[in-house]
N, CA, C and O atoms as a GROMACS GRO file, in nm:
protein
  628
    1MET      N    1   0.078  -0.120   0.036
    1MET     CA    2   0.014   0.014   0.009
    1MET      C    3   0.098   0.121   0.010
    1MET      O    4   0.200   0.128   0.078
    2SER      N    5   0.050   0.223  -0.082
    2SER     CA    6   0.124   0.367  -0.056
    2SER      C    7   0.126   0.412   0.079
    2SER      O    8   0.071   0.358   0.175
    3LYS      N    9   0.216   0.544   0.079
    3LYS     CA   10   0.183   0.595   0.222
    3LYS      C   11   0.084   0.719   0.234
    3LYS      O   12   0.087   0.823   0.168
    4PHE      N   13   0.030   0.698   0.295
    4PHE     CA   14  -0.073   0.792   0.330
    4PHE      C   15  -0.077   0.890   0.445
    4PHE      O   16  -0.042   0.845   0.554
    5TYR      N   17  -0.115   1.020   0.438
    5TYR     CA   18  -0.120   1.111   0.540
    5TYR      C   19  -0.250   1.154   0.581
    5TYR      O   20  -0.346   1.161   0.505
    6LEU      N   21  -0.252   1.188   0.715
    6LEU     CA   22  -0.381   1.244   0.774
    6LEU      C   23  -0.408   1.411   0.705
    6LEU      O   24  -0.330   1.501   0.739
    7ALA      N   25  -0.501   1.435   0.624
    7ALA     CA   26  -0.521   1.559   0.616
    7ALA      C   27  -0.626   1.632   0.734
    7ALA      O   28  -0.698   1.556   0.798
    8GLN      N   29  -0.630   1.750   0.755
    8GLN     CA   30  -0.721   1.807   0.845
    8GLN      C   31  -0.762   1.936   0.802
    8GLN      O   32  -0.688   2.006   0.734
    9VAL      N   33  -0.879   1.972   0.838
    9VAL     CA   34  -0.922   2.120   0.816
    9VAL      C   35  -1.014   2.166   0.936
    9VAL      O   36  -1.104   2.095   0.981
   10ASN      N   37  -0.989   2.258   0.972
   10ASN     CA   38  -1.073   2.339   1.087
   10ASN      C   39  -1.117   2.454   1.059
   10ASN      O   40  -1.022   2.524   1.024
   11ILE      N   41  -1.208   2.509   1.056
   11ILE     CA   42  -1.284   2.634   1.017
   11ILE      C   43  -1.320   2.708   1.167
   11ILE      O   44  -1.353   2.640   1.265
   12ALA      N   45  -1.309   2.839   1.170
   12ALA     CA   46  -1.373   2.939   1.291
   12ALA      C   47  -1.410   3.027   1.201
   12ALA      O   48  -1.367   3.047   1.087
   13LYS      N   49  -1.524   3.096   1.285
   13LYS     CA   50  -1.594   3.202   1.236
   13LYS      C   51  -1.550   3.373   1.344
   13LYS      O   52  -1.603   3.409   1.449
   14CYS      N   53  -1.492   3.409   1.301
   14CYS     CA   54  -1.455   3.524   1.340
   14CYS      C   55  -1.556   3.619   1.426
   14CYS      O   56  -1.665   3.645   1.374
   15LEU      N   57  -1.530   3.663   1.535
   15LEU     CA   58  -1.638   3.754   1.611
   15LEU      C   59  -1.622   3.879   1.560
   15LEU      O   60  -1.708   3.963   1.581
   16ALA      N   61  -1.504   3.910   1.482
   16ALA     CA   62  -1.503   4.018   1.431
   16ALA      C   63  -1.358   4.044   1.287
   16ALA      O   64  -1.277   3.952   1.273
   17PRO      N   65  -1.346   4.160   1.204
   17PRO     CA   66  -1.247   4.154   1.104
   17PRO      C   67  -1.129   4.083   1.159
   17PRO      O   68  -1.147   4.036   1.271
   18LEU      N   69  -1.033   4.068   1.114
   18LEU     CA   70  -0.912   4.027   1.146
   18LEU      C   71  -0.850   4.186   1.212
   18LEU      O   72  -0.775   4.195   1.310
   19SER      N   73  -0.894   4.282   1.146
   19SER     CA   74  -0.808   4.431   1.188
   19SER      C   75  -0.879   4.469   1.288
   19SER      O   76  -0.830   4.575   1.328
   20ASP      N   77  -0.996   4.430   1.367
   20ASP     CA   78  -1.064   4.477   1.490
   20ASP      C   79  -0.950   4.441   1.612
   20ASP      O   80  -0.876   4.344   1.620
   21PRO      N   81  -0.960   4.510   1.666
   21PRO     CA   82  -0.858   4.515   1.821
   21PRO      C   83  -0.908   4.374   1.896
   21PRO      O   84  -0.827   4.320   1.971
   22ILE      N   85  -1.019   4.324   1.879
   22ILE     CA   86  -1.062   4.223   1.945
   22ILE      C   87  -0.980   4.114   1.890
   22ILE      O   88  -0.943   4.033   1.975
   23MET      N   89  -0.945   4.094   1.779
   23MET     CA   90  -0.877   3.979   1.694
   23MET      C   91  -0.717   3.974   1.736
   23MET      O   92  -0.637   3.884   1.711
   24GLN      N   93  -0.694   4.092   1.803
   24GLN     CA   94  -0.519   4.107   1.834
   24GLN      C   95  -0.447   4.002   1.902
   24GLN      O   96  -0.327   3.981   1.886
   25GLY      N   97  -0.528   3.935   1.980
   25GLY     CA   98  -0.470   3.830   2.086
   25GLY      C   99  -0.450   3.715   2.000
   25GLY      O  100  -0.342   3.659   2.016
   26PHE      N  101  -0.525   3.667   1.915
   26PHE     CA  102  -0.530   3.574   1.811
   26PHE      C  103  -0.420   3.603   1.714
   26PHE      O  104  -0.327   3.524   1.697
   27ILE      N  105  -0.433   3.719   1.649
   27ILE     CA  106  -0.297   3.730   1.539
   27ILE      C  107  -0.213   3.760   1.595
   27ILE      O  108  -0.119   3.786   1.520
   28ASN      N  109  -0.188   3.776   1.720
   28ASN     CA  110  -0.022   3.778   1.758
   28ASN      C  111   0.014   3.646   1.782
   28ASN      O  112   0.132   3.627   1.811
   29ASN      N  113  -0.067   3.543   1.775
   29ASN     CA  114  -0.032   3.421   1.827
   29ASN      C  115  -0.020   3.326   1.696
   29ASN      O  116   0.019   3.210   1.711
   30VAL      N  117  -0.049   3.367   1.589
   30VAL     CA  118  -0.069   3.280   1.460
   30VAL      C  119   0.088   3.256   1.429
   30VAL      O  120   0.103   3.134   1.429
   31ASP      N  121   0.197   3.312   1.406
   31ASP     CA  122   0.322   3.287   1.381
   31ASP      C  123   0.374   3.207   1.493
   31ASP      O  124   0.462   3.128   1.459
   32LYS      N  125   0.337   3.208   1.647
   32LYS     CA  126   0.352   3.112   1.708
   32LYS      C  127   0.358   2.949   1.698
   32LYS      O  128   0.441   2.858   1.708
   33MET      N  129   0.196   2.972   1.666
   33MET     CA  130   0.137   2.814   1.644
   33MET      C  131   0.187   2.790   1.510
   33MET      O  132   0.205   2.669   1.496
   34ASN      N  133   0.214   2.846   1.422
   34ASN     CA  134   0.296   2.806   1.290
   34ASN      C  135   0.395   2.740   1.302
   34ASN      O  136   0.411   2.630   1.249
   35ALA      N  137   0.489   2.807   1.384
   35ALA     CA  138   0.619   2.780   1.425
   35ALA      C  139   0.637   2.651   1.505
   35ALA      O  140   0.730   2.571   1.494
   36ILE      N  141   0.530   2.644   1.588
   36ILE     CA  142   0.526   2.480   1.673
   36ILE      C  143   0.455   2.380   1.560
   36ILE      O  144   0.502   2.267   1.550
   37ALA      N  145   0.383   2.405   1.504
   37ALA     CA  146   0.350   2.315   1.383
   37ALA      C  147   0.484   2.273   1.305
   37ALA      O  148   0.517   2.155   1.295
   38ASP      N  149   0.542   2.355   1.264
   38ASP     CA  150   0.652   2.333   1.133
   38ASP      C  151   0.774   2.275   1.260
   38ASP      O  152   0.856   2.186   1.235
   39CYS      N  153   0.768   2.321   1.346
   39CYS     CA  154   0.877   2.221   1.418
   39CYS      C  155   0.844   2.077   1.505
   39CYS      O  156   0.925   2.001   1.559
   40SER      N  157   0.732   2.072   1.499
   40SER     CA  158   0.687   1.936   1.542
   40SER      C  159   0.753   1.810   1.475
   40SER      O  160   0.723   1.766   1.364
   41GLU      N  161   0.837   1.765   1.553
   41GLU     CA  162   0.906   1.642   1.546
   41GLU      C  163   0.838   1.504   1.505
   41GLU      O  164   0.743   1.455   1.567
   42GLY      N  165   0.904   1.440   1.378
   42GLY     CA  166   0.818   1.357   1.352
   42GLY      C  167   0.640   1.348   1.294
   42GLY      O  168   0.565   1.251   1.290
   43GLY      N  169   0.627   1.429   1.273
   43GLY     CA  170   0.468   1.434   1.239
   43GLY      C  171   0.433   1.533   1.152
   43GLY      O  172   0.360   1.491   1.062
   44PHE      N  173   0.464   1.673   1.147
   44PHE     CA  174   0.413   1.763   1.048
   44PHE      C  175   0.460   1.759   0.916
   44PHE      O  176   0.580   1.739   0.898
   45VAL      N  177   0.380   1.776   0.818
   45VAL     CA  178   0.416   1.747   0.653
   45VAL      C  179   0.387   1.873   0.606
   45VAL      O  180   0.480   1.934   0.554
   46TRP      N  181   0.264   1.934   0.614
   46TRP     CA  182   0.240   2.079   0.527
   46TRP      C  183   0.133   2.144   0.582
   46TRP      O  184   0.057   2.088   0.662
   47ARG      N  185   0.118   2.282   0.538
   47ARG     CA  186   0.017   2.346   0.582
   47ARG      C  187  -0.012   2.476   0.506
   47ARG      O  188   0.076   2.550   0.463
   48LEU      N  189  -0.157   2.496   0.492
   48LEU     CA  190  -0.182   2.594   0.424
   48LEU      C  191  -0.107   2.738   0.477
   48LEU      O  192  -0.129   2.771   0.594
   49LYS      N  193  -0.045   2.800   0.418
   49LYS     CA  194   0.034   2.919   0.442
   49LYS      C  195  -0.027   3.060   0.410
   49LYS      O  196  -0.074   3.136   0.495
   50ASP      N  197  -0.018   3.085   0.274
   50ASP     CA  198  -0.070   3.216   0.218
   50ASP      C  199  -0.219   3.174   0.194
   50ASP      O  200  -0.248   3.117   0.088
   51GLU      N  201  -0.317   3.199   0.290
   51GLU     CA  202  -0.442   3.140   0.232
   51GLU      C  203  -0.497   3.261   0.107
   51GLU      O  204  -0.467   3.380   0.095
   52ASP      N  205  -0.560   3.201   0.051
   52ASP     CA  206  -0.609   3.260  -0.046
   52ASP      C  207  -0.766   3.302  -0.047
   52ASP      O  208  -0.851   3.237  -0.108
   53LYS      N  209  -0.791   3.406   0.018
   53LYS     CA  210  -0.893   3.401   0.073
   53LYS      C  211  -1.011   3.439  -0.029
   53LYS      O  212  -1.124   3.437   0.021
   54ASP      N  213  -1.002   3.472  -0.161
   54ASP     CA  214  -1.121   3.484  -0.241
   54ASP      C  215  -1.129   3.340  -0.285
   54ASP      O  216  -1.248   3.310  -0.293
   55ALA      N  217  -1.049   3.239  -0.319
   55ALA     CA  218  -1.038   3.104  -0.289
   55ALA      C  219  -1.135   3.040  -0.207
   55ALA      O  220  -1.226   2.963  -0.236
   56ALA      N  221  -1.098   3.086  -0.099
   56ALA     CA  222  -1.179   3.000   0.012
   56ALA      C  223  -1.324   3.085   0.026
   56ALA      O  224  -1.419   3.011   0.050
   57VAL      N  225  -1.352   3.206   0.016
   57VAL     CA  226  -1.472   3.239   0.002
   57VAL      C  227  -1.583   3.174  -0.117
   57VAL      O  228  -1.703   3.157  -0.095
   58LEU      N  229  -1.518   3.143  -0.240
   58LEU     CA  230  -1.588   3.091  -0.337
   58LEU      C  231  -1.622   2.969  -0.304
   58LEU      O  232  -1.720   2.922  -0.363
   59VAL      N  233  -1.549   2.884  -0.202
   59VAL     CA  234  -1.591   2.757  -0.179
   59VAL      C  235  -1.665   2.745  -0.063
   59VAL      O  236  -1.764   2.672  -0.064
   60PHE      N  237  -1.628   2.814   0.054
   60PHE     CA  238  -1.714   2.814   0.171
   60PHE      C  239  -1.819   2.922   0.189
   60PHE      O  240  -1.901   2.930   0.281
   61LYS      N  241  -1.801   3.015   0.070
   61LYS     CA  242  -1.930   3.120   0.087
   61LYS      C  243  -1.968   3.203   0.215
   61LYS      O  244  -2.074   3.246   0.259
   62ASP      N  245  -1.832   3.209   0.258
   62ASP     CA  246  -1.856   3.309   0.390
   62ASP      C  247  -1.704   3.371   0.428
   62ASP      O  248  -1.603   3.303   0.448
   63ASP      N  249  -1.712   3.495   0.433
   63ASP     CA  250  -1.577   3.569   0.417
   63ASP      C  251  -1.534   3.600   0.586
   63ASP      O  252  -1.437   3.669   0.614
   64THR      N  253  -1.603   3.551   0.669
   64THR     CA  254  -1.593   3.533   0.810
   64THR      C  255  -1.521   3.448   0.878
   64THR      O  256  -1.487   3.458   0.996
   65LEU      N  257  -1.490   3.336   0.777
   65LEU     CA  258  -1.407   3.234   0.841
   65LEU      C  259  -1.263   3.237   0.813
   65LEU      O  260  -1.218   3.282   0.708
   66ILE      N  261  -1.199   3.193   0.898
   66ILE     CA  262  -1.041   3.117   0.904
   66ILE      C  263  -1.058   2.979   0.880
   66ILE      O  264  -1.122   2.900   0.949
   67ILE      N  265  -0.992   2.957   0.769
   67ILE     CA  266  -0.986   2.806   0.714
   67ILE      C  267  -0.821   2.758   0.731
   67ILE      O  268  -0.724   2.806   0.674
   68ASN      N  269  -0.826   2.651   0.827
   68ASN     CA  270  -0.685   2.589   0.854
   68ASN      C  271  -0.684   2.465   0.781
   68ASN      O  272  -0.777   2.386   0.800
   69ILE      N  273  -0.593   2.438   0.702
   69ILE     CA  274  -0.570   2.278   0.636
   69ILE      C  275  -0.419   2.250   0.670
   69ILE      O  276  -0.326   2.331   0.674
   70SER      N  277  -0.420   2.143   0.689
   70SER     CA  278  -0.267   2.099   0.701
   70SER      C  279  -0.275   1.921   0.704
   70SER      O  280  -0.368   1.842   0.721
   71VAL      N  281  -0.144   1.907   0.679
   71VAL     CA  282  -0.126   1.736   0.677
   71VAL      C  283  -0.049   1.688   0.798
   71VAL      O  284   0.021   1.763   0.866
   72TRP      N  285  -0.066   1.568   0.818
   72TRP     CA  286   0.022   1.521   0.923
   72TRP      C  287   0.068   1.376   0.886
   72TRP      O  288   0.016   1.308   0.798
   73GLU      N  289   0.161   1.342   0.956
   73GLU     CA  290   0.172   1.198   0.947
   73GLU      C  291   0.122   1.109   0.996
   73GLU      O  292   0.129   0.996   0.946
   74SER      N  293   0.058   1.135   1.105
   74SER     CA  294  -0.034   1.027   1.183
   74SER      C  295  -0.190   1.096   1.260
   74SER      O  296  -0.197   1.219   1.255
   75ARG      N  297  -0.271   1.046   1.305
   75ARG     CA  298  -0.352   1.116   1.406
   75ARG      C  299  -0.251   1.170   1.510
   75ARG      O  300  -0.221   1.288   1.524
   76GLU      N  301  -0.207   1.075   1.575
   76GLU     CA  302  -0.087   1.087   1.707
   76GLU      C  303  -0.027   1.230   1.687
   76GLU      O  304  -0.035   1.315   1.776
   77ALA      N  305   0.031   1.251   1.576
   77ALA     CA  306   0.107   1.340   1.557
   77ALA      C  307   0.045   1.489   1.572
   77ALA      O  308   0.088   1.585   1.636
   78LEU      N  309  -0.087   1.474   1.483
   78LEU     CA  310  -0.173   1.600   1.510
   78LEU      C  311  -0.217   1.620   1.651
   78LEU      O  312  -0.208   1.730   1.707
   79PHE      N  313  -0.274   1.490   1.721
   79PHE     CA  314  -0.323   1.508   1.847
   79PHE      C  315  -0.222   1.602   1.934
   79PHE      O  316  -0.257   1.709   1.984
   80ASN      N  317  -0.091   1.546   1.945
   80ASN     CA  318   0.019   1.588   1.996
   80ASN      C  319   0.042   1.744   2.000
   80ASN      O  320   0.057   1.820   2.096
   81TYR      N  321   0.040   1.768   1.859
   81TYR     CA  322   0.023   1.911   1.835
   81TYR      C  323  -0.062   1.993   1.906
   81TYR      O  324  -0.021   2.094   1.964
   82THR      N  325  -0.203   1.948   1.905
   82THR     CA  326  -0.306   1.998   1.945
   82THR      C  327  -0.313   2.025   2.059
   82THR      O  328  -0.331   2.139   2.102
   83TYR      N  329  -0.299   1.915   2.131
   83TYR     CA  330  -0.331   1.910   2.296
   83TYR      C  331  -0.192   1.901   2.365
   83TYR      O  332  -0.194   1.935   2.484
   84ASN      N  333  -0.069   1.860   2.314
   84ASN     CA  334   0.023   1.851   2.410
   84ASN      C  335   0.128   1.939   2.360
   84ASN      O  336   0.225   1.878   2.317
   85SER      N  337   0.134   2.067   2.353
   85SER     CA  338   0.227   2.135   2.283
   85SER      C  339   0.174   2.278   2.330
   85SER      O  340   0.061   2.283   2.381
   86ASP      N  341   0.247   2.389   2.316
   86ASP     CA  342   0.190   2.522   2.359
   86ASP      C  343   0.064   2.544   2.292
   86ASP      O  344  -0.018   2.618   2.348
   87HIS      N  345   0.034   2.487   2.171
   87HIS     CA  346  -0.073   2.532   2.122
   87HIS      C  347  -0.191   2.550   2.214
   87HIS      O  348  -0.275   2.640   2.216
   88ILE      N  349  -0.180   2.452   2.283
   88ILE     CA  350  -0.322   2.433   2.413
   88ILE      C  351  -0.355   2.539   2.472
   88ILE      O  352  -0.470   2.543   2.517
   89GLU      N  353  -0.262   2.664   2.491
   89GLU     CA  354  -0.277   2.758   2.552
   89GLU      C  355  -0.361   2.893   2.489
   89GLU      O  356  -0.427   2.978   2.548
   90VAL      N  357  -0.331   2.874   2.348
   90VAL     CA  358  -0.414   2.947   2.230
   90VAL      C  359  -0.552   2.878   2.223
   90VAL      O  360  -0.654   2.947   2.227
   91PHE      N  361  -0.556   2.769   2.215
   91PHE     CA  362  -0.661   2.662   2.178
   91PHE      C  363  -0.736   2.722   2.282
   91PHE      O  364  -0.822   2.802   2.247
   92LYS      N  365  -0.721   2.698   2.408
   92LYS     CA  366  -0.807   2.748   2.528
   92LYS      C  367  -0.897   2.891   2.541
   92LYS      O  368  -0.992   2.924   2.612
   93ARG      N  369  -0.820   2.960   2.438
   93ARG     CA  370  -0.898   3.107   2.442
   93ARG      C  371  -0.991   3.134   2.340
   93ARG      O  372  -1.035   3.248   2.322
   94LYS      N  373  -1.025   3.031   2.270
   94LYS     CA  374  -1.090   3.068   2.109
   94LYS      C  375  -1.211   3.102   2.112
   94LYS      O  376  -1.277   3.125   2.011
   95LYS      N  377  -1.261   3.113   2.252
   95LYS     CA  378  -1.411   3.198   2.273
   95LYS      C  379  -1.400   3.327   2.296
   95LYS      O  380  -1.503   3.390   2.320
   96GLU      N  381  -1.263   3.398   2.295
   96GLU     CA  382  -1.226   3.533   2.292
   96GLU      C  383  -1.211   3.588   2.148
   96GLU      O  384  -1.203   3.708   2.122
   97TRP      N  385  -1.207   3.483   2.051
   97TRP     CA  386  -1.211   3.552   1.892
   97TRP      C  387  -1.280   3.491   1.808
   97TRP      O  388  -1.284   3.523   1.689
   98PHE      N  389  -1.369   3.360   1.877
   98PHE     CA  390  -1.438   3.288   1.771
   98PHE      C  391  -1.574   3.257   1.793
   98PHE      O  392  -1.589   3.198   1.900
   99SER      N  393  -1.688   3.279   1.724
   99SER     CA  394  -1.805   3.244   1.770
   99SER      C  395  -1.824   3.089   1.754
   99SER      O  396  -1.758   3.034   1.666
  100LYS      N  397  -1.912   3.008   1.838
  100LYS     CA  398  -1.952   2.904   1.817
  100LYS      C  399  -2.026   2.866   1.665
  100LYS      O  400  -2.120   2.931   1.621
  101ILE      N  401  -1.968   2.754   1.595
  101ILE     CA  402  -2.029   2.698   1.469
  101ILE      C  403  -2.127   2.584   1.526
  101ILE      O  404  -2.096   2.503   1.614
  102LYS      N  405  -2.231   2.590   1.471
  102LYS     CA  406  -2.359   2.485   1.503
  102LYS      C  407  -2.340   2.361   1.411
  102LYS      O  408  -2.435   2.299   1.364
  103MET      N  409  -2.208   2.329   1.387
  103MET     CA  410  -2.187   2.204   1.299
  103MET      C  411  -2.069   2.146   1.314
  103MET      O  412  -1.995   2.212   1.387
  104MET      N  413  -2.021   2.041   1.269
  104MET     CA  414  -1.869   1.994   1.296
  104MET      C  415  -1.783   2.076   1.183
  104MET      O  416  -1.787   2.079   1.060
  105HIS      N  417  -1.696   2.149   1.292
  105HIS     CA  418  -1.582   2.257   1.228
  105HIS      C  419  -1.457   2.166   1.202
  105HIS      O  420  -1.382   2.227   1.127
  106LEU      N  421  -1.422   2.080   1.225
  106LEU     CA  422  -1.322   1.991   1.222
  106LEU      C  423  -1.331   1.861   1.142
  106LEU      O  424  -1.418   1.780   1.176
  107ALA      N  425  -1.247   1.832   1.035
  107ALA     CA  426  -1.250   1.719   0.973
  107ALA      C  427  -1.141   1.680   0.964
  107ALA      O  428  -1.052   1.765   0.972
  108PHE      N  429  -1.101   1.538   0.942
  108PHE     CA  430  -0.988   1.446   0.880
  108PHE      C  431  -0.996   1.345   0.776
  108PHE      O  432  -1.102   1.286   0.757
  109TRP      N  433  -0.893   1.319   0.708
  109TRP     CA  434  -0.908   1.237   0.616
  109TRP      C  435  -0.781   1.229   0.560
  109TRP      O  436  -0.692   1.313   0.575
  110TYR      N  437  -0.774   1.097   0.475
  110TYR     CA  438  -0.645   1.051   0.428
  110TYR      C  439  -0.592   1.092   0.312
  110TYR      O  440  -0.677   1.096   0.224
  111VAL      N  441  -0.480   1.126   0.277
  111VAL     CA  442  -0.462   1.176   0.146
  111VAL      C  443  -0.304   1.094   0.097
  111VAL      O  444  -0.200   1.099   0.162
  112PRO      N  445  -0.317   1.042   0.003
  112PRO     CA  446  -0.158   0.999  -0.052
  112PRO      C  447  -0.057   1.095  -0.029
  112PRO      O  448  -0.080   1.216  -0.023
  113GLU      N  449   0.082   1.033  -0.012
  113GLU     CA  450   0.209   1.119   0.033
  113GLU      C  451   0.229   1.177  -0.098
  113GLU      O  452   0.237   1.115  -0.204
  114GLY      N  453   0.238   1.335  -0.075
  114GLY     CA  454   0.267   1.436  -0.194
  114GLY      C  455   0.143   1.504  -0.188
  114GLY      O  456   0.164   1.622  -0.162
  115TYR      N  457   0.012   1.477  -0.203
  115TYR     CA  458  -0.116   1.510  -0.256
  115TYR      C  459  -0.125   1.650  -0.140
  115TYR      O  460  -0.100   1.635  -0.020
  116ILE      N  461  -0.160   1.770  -0.192
  116ILE     CA  462  -0.194   1.912  -0.142
  116ILE      C  463  -0.362   1.907  -0.092
  116ILE      O  464  -0.438   1.936  -0.184
  117PRO      N  465  -0.396   1.891  -0.027
  117PRO     CA  466  -0.592   1.918  -0.007
  117PRO      C  467  -0.580   2.088  -0.052
  117PRO      O  468  -0.496   2.176  -0.035
  118THR      N  469  -0.721   2.076  -0.121
  118THR     CA  470  -0.736   2.171  -0.177
  118THR      C  471  -0.885   2.260  -0.080
  118THR      O  472  -0.946   2.180  -0.009
  119PHE      N  473  -0.928   2.377  -0.075
  119PHE     CA  474  -1.049   2.413  -0.048
  119PHE      C  475  -1.158   2.331  -0.040
  119PHE      O  476  -1.222   2.288   0.056
  120GLN      N  477  -1.168   2.313  -0.195
  120GLN     CA  478  -1.293   2.221  -0.192
  120GLN      C  479  -1.298   2.071  -0.127
  120GLN      O  480  -1.396   2.026  -0.068
  121ASP      N  481  -1.172   1.999  -0.150
  121ASP     CA  482  -1.160   1.870  -0.064
  121ASP      C  483  -1.184   1.900   0.094
  121ASP      O  484  -1.242   1.810   0.154
  122ALA      N  485  -1.154   1.995   0.156
  122ALA     CA  486  -1.179   2.060   0.265
  122ALA      C  487  -1.322   2.066   0.308
  122ALA      O  488  -1.356   2.016   0.416
  123LYS      N  489  -1.420   2.135   0.214
  123LYS     CA  490  -1.537   2.184   0.240
  123LYS      C  491  -1.606   2.028   0.198
  123LYS      O  492  -1.717   2.008   0.248
  124ASP      N  493  -1.565   1.946   0.133
  124ASP     CA  494  -1.644   1.828   0.096
  124ASP      C  495  -1.607   1.747   0.222
  124ASP      O  496  -1.707   1.681   0.252
  125ARG      N  497  -1.530   1.729   0.287
  125ARG     CA  498  -1.506   1.648   0.364
  125ARG      C  499  -1.602   1.683   0.526
  125ARG      O  500  -1.653   1.595   0.596
  126LEU      N  501  -1.605   1.813   0.550
  126LEU     CA  502  -1.681   1.873   0.657
  126LEU      C  503  -1.799   1.846   0.607
  126LEU      O  504  -1.875   1.790   0.686
  127ASP      N  505  -1.853   1.874   0.471
  127ASP     CA  506  -2.007   1.865   0.442
  127ASP      C  507  -2.042   1.690   0.482
  127ASP      O  508  -2.149   1.655   0.533
  128TYR      N  509  -1.957   1.616   0.456
  128TYR     CA  510  -1.999   1.457   0.466
  128TYR      C  511  -2.007   1.436   0.570
  128TYR      O  512  -2.106   1.366   0.596
  129LEU      N  513  -1.914   1.478   0.696
  129LEU     CA  514  -1.905   1.467   0.837
  129LEU      C  515  -2.025   1.515   0.854
  129LEU      O  516  -2.104   1.433   0.901
  130ASN      N  517  -2.069   1.629   0.830
  130ASN     CA  518  -2.208   1.680   0.913
  130ASN      C  519  -2.321   1.625   0.837
  130ASN      O  520  -2.427   1.644   0.896
  131ALA      N  521  -2.333   1.565   0.730
  131ALA     CA  522  -2.434   1.488   0.681
  131ALA      C  523  -2.430   1.343   0.703
  131ALA      O  524  -2.533   1.279   0.686
  132HIS      N  525  -2.340   1.294   0.734
  132HIS     CA  526  -2.332   1.112   0.774
  132HIS      C  527  -2.260   1.096   0.891
  132HIS      O  528  -2.250   0.980   0.931
  133GLY      N  529  -2.208   1.184   0.955
  133GLY     CA  530  -2.160   1.135   1.097
  133GLY      C  531  -1.991   1.098   1.043
  133GLY      O  532  -1.940   1.121   0.933
  134GLU      N  533  -1.929   1.032   1.169
  134GLU     CA  534  -1.808   1.011   1.170
  134GLU      C  535  -1.768   0.876   1.102
  134GLU      O  536  -1.785   0.767   1.155
  135THR      N  537  -1.714   0.897   0.978
  135THR     CA  538  -1.676   0.776   0.886
  135THR      C  539  -1.518   0.741   0.842
  135THR      O  540  -1.424   0.793   0.902
  136PRO      N  541  -1.504   0.669   0.758
  136PRO     CA  542  -1.329   0.676   0.725
  136PRO      C  543  -1.333   0.777   0.615
  136PRO      O  544  -1.225   0.823   0.579
  137TYR      N  545  -1.420   0.810   0.568
  137TYR     CA  546  -1.402   0.935   0.472
  137TYR      C  547  -1.401   1.068   0.522
  137TYR      O  548  -1.361   1.157   0.446
  138ALA      N  549  -1.447   1.101   0.662
  138ALA     CA  550  -1.427   1.211   0.696
  138ALA      C  551  -1.452   1.194   0.866
  138ALA      O  552  -1.559   1.142   0.897
  139PHE      N  553  -1.384   1.224   0.947
  139PHE     CA  554  -1.392   1.194   1.069
  139PHE      C  555  -1.305   1.312   1.178
  139PHE      O  556  -1.237   1.403   1.131
  140SER      N  557  -1.319   1.294   1.299
  140SER     CA  558  -1.243   1.374   1.384
  140SER      C  559  -1.145   1.280   1.501
  140SER      O  560  -1.128   1.158   1.496
  141PHE      N  561  -1.094   1.365   1.595
  141PHE     CA  562  -1.036   1.292   1.687
  141PHE      C  563  -1.090   1.158   1.793
  141PHE      O  564  -1.026   1.074   1.857
  142LYS      N  565  -1.244   1.184   1.774
  142LYS     CA  566  -1.331   1.062   1.834
  142LYS      C  567  -1.313   0.912   1.784
  142LYS      O  568  -1.323   0.813   1.857
  143SER      N  569  -1.283   0.913   1.638
  143SER     CA  570  -1.253   0.809   1.567
  143SER      C  571  -1.125   0.785   1.525
  143SER      O  572  -1.062   0.878   1.474
  144LYS      N  573  -1.063   0.650   1.542
  144LYS     CA  574  -0.953   0.601   1.487
  144LYS      C  575  -0.954   0.514   1.336
  144LYS      O  576  -0.922   0.395   1.331
  145PHE      N  577  -0.981   0.567   1.258
  145PHE     CA  578  -1.006   0.518   1.141
  145PHE      C  579  -0.866   0.510   1.079
  145PHE      O  580  -0.784   0.594   1.115
  146THR      N  581  -0.829   0.410   0.984
  146THR     CA  582  -0.689   0.387   0.940
  146THR      C  583  -0.701   0.440   0.787
  146THR      O  584  -0.812   0.470   0.743
  147ALA      N  585  -0.603   0.450   0.720
  147ALA     CA  586  -0.596   0.497   0.552
  147ALA      C  587  -0.649   0.350   0.497
  147ALA      O  588  -0.705   0.349   0.387
  148ALA      N  589  -0.635   0.250   0.556
  148ALA     CA  590  -0.684   0.108   0.490
  148ALA      C  591  -0.853   0.105   0.518
  148ALA      O  592  -0.925   0.051   0.434
  149ASP      N  593  -0.903   0.158   0.625
  149ASP     CA  594  -1.052   0.181   0.634
  149ASP      C  595  -1.090   0.265   0.535
  149ASP      O  596  -1.193   0.241   0.472
  150ALA      N  597  -1.015   0.372   0.507
  150ALA     CA  598  -1.066   0.478   0.410
  150ALA      C  599  -1.067   0.424   0.273
  150ALA      O  600  -1.162   0.440   0.197
  151LEU      N  601  -0.953   0.355   0.242
  151LEU     CA  602  -0.944   0.277   0.114
  151LEU      C  603  -1.059   0.197   0.070
  151LEU      O  604  -1.100   0.197  -0.046
  152GLN      N  605  -1.111   0.128   0.168
  152GLN     CA  606  -1.252   0.012   0.156
  152GLN      C  607  -1.376   0.092   0.162
  152GLN      O  608  -1.486   0.064   0.113
  153TYR      N  609  -1.336   0.211   0.238
  153TYR     CA  610  -1.511   0.266   0.241
  153TYR      C  611  -1.560   0.310   0.090
  153TYR      O  612  -1.493   0.357  -0.002
  154LYS      N  613  -1.681   0.283   0.098
  154LYS     CA  614  -1.792   0.357  -0.004
  154LYS      C  615  -1.889   0.451   0.092
  154LYS      O  616  -1.963   0.435   0.189
  155THR      N  617  -1.831   0.590  -0.017
  155THR     CA  618  -1.934   0.694   0.040
  155THR      C  619  -2.050   0.668   0.000
  155THR      O  620  -2.077   0.588  -0.090
  156LEU      N  621  -2.142   0.748   0.075
  156LEU     CA  622  -2.301   0.734   0.068
  156LEU      C  623  -2.380   0.809  -0.016
  156LEU      O  624  -2.500   0.791  -0.038
  157ASN      N  625  -2.302   0.900  -0.064
  157ASN     CA  626  -2.358   1.011  -0.174
  157ASN      C  627  -2.290   1.009  -0.294
  157ASN      O  628  -2.322   1.086  -0.384
   0.00000   0.00000   0.00000
């Protein structure tokens, strides 16, 4: 079997435009969070660096969303970055900058080594997760699907 990595998308709805002072605490931590990911040993592969806001708005139809897409060697590597690094301190403050989204806002799926996920890929996986729940096609930390599970899974639509 070819090598597969874990792709993830996480969307957040800003309480205000990024230029608003209320968002400053978040903006001040973006480079730090990216540096933690970039330096993650044995796990980080790729992340969306210079978000193409126009492309994101065309796909997600909402200009108040921040969209994070990244690729990791494993679920464990992403979990460690999310919950066992300094990222957790910023994560705990998310209510200061983002409103609650009434749907799943985080989705994982497997991609072949070298594949770069697109905004459309990310939206498709989020939509599928919200429509069908956790499956090998789109899931969250609640599930421990493997790339083999994903390869065998037949989508429901």
